[in-house]
C-alpha positions in Angstrom: 0.0 0.0 0.0 1.3 3.4 -0.9 0.8 6.3 1.5 1.4 10.0 1.5 2.3 11.9 4.7 0.9 15.3 5.6 2.6 16.2 8.8 1.9 13.4 11.3 -1.1 12.2 9.3 -1.0 9.4 6.8 -3.4 9.2 3.8 -3.5 6.0 1.8 -3.3 6.8 -1.9 -6.0 4.3 -2.6 -8.4 6.9 -1.0 -7.8 9.4 -3.7 -8.5 6.9 -6.4 -12.2 7.5 -5.8 -13.1 10.0 -8.5 -16.6 10.8 -7.3 -15.2 13.8 -5.7 -12.0 15.9 -6.2 -8.7 14.9 -4.7 -8.8 18.0 -2.4 -12.3 17.1 -1.3 -11.2 13.5 -0.6 -8.2 14.6 1.5 -10.3 17.1 3.5 -13.0 14.5 4.0 -10.5 11.8 5.0 -8.8 14.0 7.6 -12.1 15.2 9.1 -13.7 11.7 9.3 -10.7 9.5 10.0 -8.7 11.7 12.4 -11.5 13.8 13.7 -9.7 17.1 12.9 -11.5 20.4 13.1 -11.9 22.6 10.0 -9.3 25.0 11.5 -6.8 22.2 12.1 -7.2 21.0 8.5 -6.9 24.6 7.2 -3.6 25.1 9.1 -2.3 21.7 7.9 -3.2 22.4 4.2 -2.4 26.2 4.3 -6.0 27.2 3.4 -8.7 29.3 5.0 -11.1 27.7 7.4 -14.1 28.7 5.3 -12.5 27.0 2.2 -12.2 23.8 4.2 -15.8 24.0 5.4 -17.0 24.6 1.8 -14.9 21.7 0.4 -16.1 19.3 3.0 -19.8 20.2 2.6 -19.4 19.9 -1.2 -18.0 16.4 -0.9 -20.8 15.4 1.5 -23.4 16.8 -1.0 -21.8 14.9 -3.9 -21.7 11.6 -2.0 -25.4 12.0 -0.8 -26.5 12.6 -4.4 -25.3 9.2 -5.4 
C-alpha cells in the first residue's frame, strides 16, 4: 500500500482513487472523518482558510449523498 504523509497524518493513496469527488475534497473528508480534525486544524495543515475547508467538506458530502 502506498501512503502519503501530511505532517503526522497518513493518507493512503487508494483513498484518492475514488473519482466521485475531487482529490482535495477527498483529502479534507478523510482528515475530518478518520482523524476527527476540526476545520481549523485541516486549514492550518493544508495552508487554506477555514471557510474554504468547510466549503470543500460540505461539497464532498453533498456529492456523496447525491449518489
